[in-house]
C-alpha positions in Angstrom: -20.5 -24.0 -25.4 -22.1 -26.3 -22.8 -20.0 -25.0 -19.8 -21.4 -21.5 -20.4 -25.0 -22.8 -20.2 -24.3 -23.3 -16.5 -25.4 -19.8 -15.3 -23.5 -20.1 -12.0 -20.1 -21.1 -13.6 -18.9 -17.6 -14.6 -19.9 -15.9 -11.4 -18.0 -18.5 -9.4 -15.0 -18.2 -11.8 -15.0 -14.5 -11.1 -15.4 -15.0 -7.4 -12.6 -17.5 -7.4 -10.3 -14.9 -9.1 -11.2 -12.4 -6.4 -10.6 -14.8 -3.5 -7.3 -16.1 -5.1 -5.7 -12.7 -5.1 -7.2 -11.7 -1.8 -5.7 -14.7 -0.1 -2.2 -14.1 -1.6 -2.1 -10.5 -0.4 -3.4 -10.8 3.1 0.2 -11.2 4.5 1.8 -8.2 2.6 -0.7 -5.9 4.4 -0.8 -7.8 7.7 3.0 -7.9 7.9 3.1 -4.2 8.8 1.1 -4.9 12.0 2.9 -8.2 12.7 6.3 -6.4 12.5 5.1 -3.9 15.1 3.6 -6.6 17.4 6.6 -8.8 17.2 9.1 -5.9 17.2 10.9 -7.3 14.1 11.9 -5.3 10.9 9.6 -5.4 7.9 12.6 -6.5 5.7 13.1 -9.6 7.9 9.4 -10.7 8.0 8.4 -10.0 4.4 10.6 -13.0 3.1 8.3 -15.3 5.1 6.0 -15.0 2.0 8.6 -16.3 -0.4 7.4 -20.0 -0.1 3.9 -18.9 -0.9 4.8 -17.2 -4.1 7.1 -20.1 -5.2 4.3 -22.5 -4.6 1.9 -20.1 -6.3 3.9 -20.7 -9.5 5.3 -24.2 -9.1 1.9 -25.9 -8.5 0.3 -24.3 -11.6 1.6 -27.0 -13.9 0.4 -30.0 -11.9 -2.9 -28.3 -11.3 -3.3 -27.8 -15.1 -2.4 -31.3 -15.8 -4.8 -32.7 -13.2 -7.6 -30.6 -14.5 -7.1 -31.7 -18.1 -6.8 -35.3 -17.3 -9.3 -35.6 -14.4 -11.8 -32.8 -13.9 -11.6 -29.1 -14.0 -14.7 -28.8 -11.8 -13.3 -31.0 -9.0 -9.9 -29.4 -9.1 -11.5 -25.9 -8.8 -13.5 -27.1 -5.8 -10.3 -28.2 -4.2 -9.0 -24.7 -4.7 -11.8 -23.0 -2.8 -11.8 -25.4 0.2 -8.0 -25.8 0.3 -7.1 -22.1 0.2 -9.7 -21.4 2.8 -8.6 -24.0 5.3 -4.9 -23.1 4.9 -5.7 -19.4 5.5 -7.7 -20.2 8.6 -4.9 -22.4 10.1 -2.2 -19.7 9.3 -4.2 -17.4 11.5 -3.2 -19.4 14.6 0.6 -19.3 13.8 2.8 -18.6 16.9 6.2 -18.2 15.2 7.6 -16.8 12.0 8.3 -20.2 10.6 4.7 -21.3 11.2 3.5 -18.3 9.2 5.9 -19.3 6.4 4.7 -22.8 6.3 1.0 -21.8 6.4 1.6 -19.2 3.6 3.3 -21.9 1.5 0.3 -24.1 1.7 -1.9 -21.1 0.8 0.2 -20.6 -2.3 0.0 -24.2 -3.3 -3.8 -24.1 -3.4 -3.9 -20.6 -4.8 -1.9 -22.0 -7.8 -4.9 -23.9 -8.9 -7.1 -21.0 -10.0 -5.3 -19.5 -13.0 -4.6 -22.6 -15.1 -8.0 -24.1 -14.3 -10.3 -21.2 -13.9 -9.0 -19.3 -16.9 -9.1 -22.4 -19.1 -12.8 -22.9 -18.2 -13.4 -19.2 -19.0 -11.7 -18.9 -22.4 -13.2 -22.2 -23.6 -16.5 -20.5 -24.5 -17.3 -16.9 -25.1 -17.9 -15.2 -28.4 -16.2 -12.1 -26.9 -13.2 -13.7 -25.2 -11.5 -10.4 -24.5 -14.6 -9.0 -22.7 -14.9 -12.2 -20.5 -11.2 -11.9 -19.6 -11.5 -8.2 -18.9 -14.4 -8.7 -16.4 -12.7 -11.7 -14.8 -9.5 -9.6 -14.5 -11.6 -6.8 -12.8 -12.8 -9.3 -10.2 -9.2 -10.5 -9.6 -8.1 -6.9 -9.0 -11.0 -6.3 -6.7 -9.4 -9.2 -4.8 -6.2 -7.2 -4.5 -8.2 -4.2 -3.4 -10.3 -6.0 -0.9 -7.2 -7.7 0.5 -5.7 -4.4 1.5 -9.0 -3.0 2.7 -10.3 -6.1 4.6 -7.0 -6.9 6.1 -6.4 -3.3 7.3 -9.9 -3.2 8.8 -9.6 -6.6 10.5 -6.1 -5.8 11.9 -7.3 -2.5 13.4 -10.5 -4.1 14.8 -9.5 -7.6 15.9 -5.7 -8.1 15.3 -3.8 -9.6 12.4 -4.9 -13.2 13.1 -8.5 -12.3 12.2 -7.2 -11.1 8.9 -6.4 -14.7 8.0 -9.3 -16.5 9.7 -12.2 -14.5 8.3 -11.3 -14.8 4.6 -10.4 -18.4 5.2 -14.0 -19.1 6.3 -15.4 -17.2 3.3 -13.3 -19.3 0.9 -14.6 -22.6 2.4 -18.2 -21.4 2.2 -17.6 -20.4 -1.4 -16.3 -23.9 -2.1 -19.3 -25.6 -0.6 -21.6 -23.3 -2.6 -19.7 -24.1 -5.8 -20.2 -27.8 -5.4 -23.9 -27.3 -4.8 -24.7 -24.7 -7.5 -22.3 -25.5 -10.3 -22.9 -28.7 -12.3 -19.8 -30.7 -13.3 -19.5 -30.5 -17.1 -17.4 -33.6 -17.2 -13.9 -34.3 -18.6 -12.6 -32.1 -21.4 -13.1 -33.7 -24.8 -10.1 -34.2 -27.2 -11.0 -32.6 -30.5 -7.6 -31.3 -31.8 -4.6 -33.3 -33.1 -2.2 -30.4 -32.3 -1.7 -27.9 -29.5 -2.0 -24.8 -31.7 -5.0 -23.4 -33.5 -4.4 -21.9 -37.0 -0.6 -21.8 -36.6 2.2 -24.3 -37.3 4.8 -25.3 -34.8 7.3 -22.6 -35.8 4.8 -19.8 -35.4 3.5 -21.3 -32.2 7.0 -21.4 -30.8 7.5 -17.7 -31.7 4.2 -16.7 -30.1 4.8 -18.8 -27.0 8.4 -17.5 -26.5 7.3 -13.8 -26.7 4.4 -14.6 -24.3 6.7 -16.2 -21.8 9.1 -13.2 -21.9 6.2 -10.8 -21.3 4.8 -13.2 -18.7 8.1 -13.4 -16.8 9.0 -9.7 -16.7 5.3 -8.7 -16.3 4.9 -11.2 -13.4 7.8 -9.6 -11.5 6.4 -6.1 -12.1 2.9 -7.2 -11.0 4.0 -9.0 -7.9 6.5 -6.3 -6.9 4.0 -3.5 -7.2 1.1 -5.2 -5.5 3.3 -6.7 -2.6 5.1 -3.5 -1.9 2.2 -1.0 -2.3 1.0 -1.1 1.4 4.5 -0.4 2.7 5.1 2.2 0.0 2.0 4.0 1.1 3.0 3.6 4.8 6.2 5.5 4.0 5.1 8.0 1.4 1.5 8.8 2.4 2.1 9.7 6.0 0.6 13.1 5.4 -2.7 11.5 4.3 -3.1 8.6 6.8 -1.2 6.7 9.5 -3.6 3.8 10.4 -3.6 0.3 9.0 -7.2 0.8 7.8 -6.3 4.2 6.2 -3.4 2.6 4.3 -5.5 -0.3 3.2 -8.3 2.0 2.1 -5.9 4.0 -0.1 -4.4 0.9 -1.6 -7.9 -0.5 -2.2 -8.9 2.8 -3.9 -6.0 2.6 -6.3 -6.5 -1.1 -7.1 -10.3 -0.7 -7.6 -9.9 2.2 -10.0 -7.0 0.6 -11.8 -9.0 -2.7 -12.1 -11.2 -1.2 -14.7 -8.2 -1.0 -17.0 -8.8 -4.8 -17.5 -12.4 -4.2 -18.6 -11.2 -1.6 -21.1 -8.4 -3.9 -22.3 -10.8 -6.8 -22.6 -13.0 -4.8 -25.0 -9.9 -3.6 -27.0 -8.7 -7.3 -27.4 -11.9 -8.1 -29.3 -11.2 -5.2 -31.7 -7.5 -4.4 -31.9 -4.6 -6.7 -32.7 -2.7 -8.1 -29.7 0.7 -6.8 -31.0 -0.4 -3.1 -30.9 -1.9 -3.5 -27.4 1.2 -5.2 -26.0 3.4 -2.4 -27.4 1.1 0.3 -26.0 0.9 -1.1 -22.5 4.7 -1.6 -22.3 5.2 2.0 -23.5 2.9 3.3 -20.7 4.6 1.3 -17.9 8.2 2.5 -18.4 7.8 6.3 -17.7 5.3 5.7 -14.8 7.7 3.3 -13.0 10.5 5.9 -13.4 8.2 8.5 -11.9 7.5 6.3 -8.9 11.3 5.9 -8.5 11.6 9.7 -8.0 10.1 9.3 -4.5 7.0 11.4 -4.8 5.1 12.0 -1.6 1.4 12.4 -0.5 -1.1 13.2 -3.3 1.6 13.0 -5.9 2.5 9.4 -5.0 -1.2 8.5 -5.0 -1.7 9.9 -8.5 1.5 8.1 -9.8 0.4 4.9 -8.2 -3.0 5.0 -9.8 -1.6 5.6 -13.3 1.1 3.0 -12.8 -1.3 0.3 -11.7 -3.6 1.1 -14.6 -0.8 0.2 -16.9 0.3 -2.9 -14.9 -3.2 -4.3 -14.6 -3.9 -3.6 -18.3 -1.3 -6.1 -19.4 -2.8 -9.1 -17.6 -5.6 -10.0 -20.0 -3.3 -9.9 -23.0 -1.3 -13.0 -22.1 -4.4 -15.0 -21.3 -5.9 -13.9 -24.6 -2.9 -15.3 -26.5 -3.6 -18.8 -25.0 -7.3 -18.5 -25.6 -6.8 -17.5 -29.2 -4.1 -19.9 -30.3 -4.2 -23.0 -28.1 -6.7 -25.8 -28.5 -9.1 -26.3 -25.6 -7.9 -29.7 -24.3 -4.4 -28.2 -23.9 -5.3 -24.9 -22.4 -5.1 -25.7 -18.7 -1.6 -27.2 -19.2 -0.4 -24.3 -21.3 -1.8 -21.9 -18.8 -0.1 -23.9 -16.1 3.2 -23.3 -17.9 2.4 -19.6 -18.4 1.6 -19.2 -14.7 4.5 -21.2 -13.4 6.7 -18.8 -15.3 4.7 -15.7 -14.3 4.2 -16.6 -10.6 7.4 -18.6 -10.1 9.7 -16.0 -11.6 7.6 -13.4 -9.8 8.6 -15.0 -6.5 11.9 -13.1 -6.8 9.9 -10.0 -6.0 9.9 -10.8 -2.3 13.6 -11.1 -1.7 14.3 -8.3 -4.3 12.0 -5.9 -2.4 13.5 -7.0 1.0 17.1 -6.5 -0.3 16.5 -3.2 -2.1 14.4 -1.8 0.7 17.5 -2.0 3.0 19.5 0.2 0.5 19.8 4.0 0.7 17.3 4.3 -2.2 14.7 2.0 -0.7 11.6 1.7 -2.9 13.1 4.0 -5.5 15.6 1.3 -6.4 12.7 -1.2 -6.6 10.8 0.9 -9.1 14.0 1.5 -11.2 14.5 -2.2 -11.6 10.9 -2.6 -12.6 11.2 0.1 -15.2 14.1 -1.8 -16.8 11.9 -5.0 -16.8 9.1 -3.0 -18.4 11.5 -2.0 -21.2 12.1 -5.7 -21.8 8.4 -6.3 -22.2 8.1 -3.4 -24.6 11.0 -4.7 -26.8 9.7 -8.2 -26.9 6.2 -7.0 -28.0 7.7 -5.7 -31.3 8.4 -9.3 -32.3 4.9 -10.5 -31.8 3.2 -11.4 -35.2 0.8 -8.8 -36.5 -2.7 -9.6 -37.6 -1.8 -9.3 -41.3 1.2 -11.7 -40.7 -1.0 -14.2 -38.9 -3.7 -14.0 -41.6 -1.2 -14.7 -44.3 0.2 -17.5 -42.3 -3.3 -19.1 -41.9 -3.9 -18.8 -45.6 -0.6 -20.4 -46.4 -1.4 -23.4 -44.1 -4.8 -23.8 -45.7 -3.2 -23.9 -49.1 -0.7 -26.5 -48.0 -3.5 -28.7 -46.6 -5.5 -28.3 -49.8 
């Protein structure tokens, strides 16, 4: 594929995934320090991020549409520069509502990456699963670096630097992208239908199951990643009490768990998606229940690592469904729908965490709710078509055409 002949494209797609997740998780780590400086409760300040997560989902569809109709290359450049500039400006906020407004703009530009960047990635490789796995690793390194970088900058220079420094890095990355990555041009239309090798009924079934897994999985992913710094702040006091220490432990968990996506990517190229989806769901349920038991210290650290391995491992599966069954010229728009569901529905994580954190159970109640959602993903996965069923379906379609 011509896009993959551009040797700088994939590195920038991976870097973009890292910066996307880093930008979205600066505030969940910085809010612990902001709450102390402004003498306001965590549960009152965390909802300031709600607009960013709503925008993160809502703007995915227009981003995908614009990329398919105009230029994926130019839209991705807008992502780098826009997210950087909005992060930098947010660092100068003087009131909670200014932070909320700045974060909302960050979320709007952050929404560009997944429908556009992933569409560019899955358009090419012979080993799509492996490409998604490594791209997912970079995204999770963004989660890890957000906790680590934000914690370090807050301790050394204050919470404002935690927004300004990554903002500058994103703008520099955007300028470099425009210089080094050649625009491959507008996506060519080569298919008369959205689905590849499946009819409308089978596509509807696949798409419905994907959206269920996407919605529930999105809430689980957002809830665990947003709450982890505060969970560690409460449950790992015996190990560390500094912002940097908390950030370092969160980064350690995210970095180690990130390799689950590389492993999953390799498995996608060899094992049918249905089995992988069932297996991941089966892993998440007991681990989320364990986290709800309020473990402390090293026990919580171990549970968190295993839990995030299972949570991160699910991410490449949904993107692989789009890459395998959707025609290239429709992928950015379909990914836009997938991510508007994933990230839009996942926006409920912020008010849910804030509300449940006030209850007697605190984060234990949060993890109980997430375990129930993981059960929903597990059940939906049983209805995904098996490889044998899809092969028979493809042969039936070929016979009908003949």
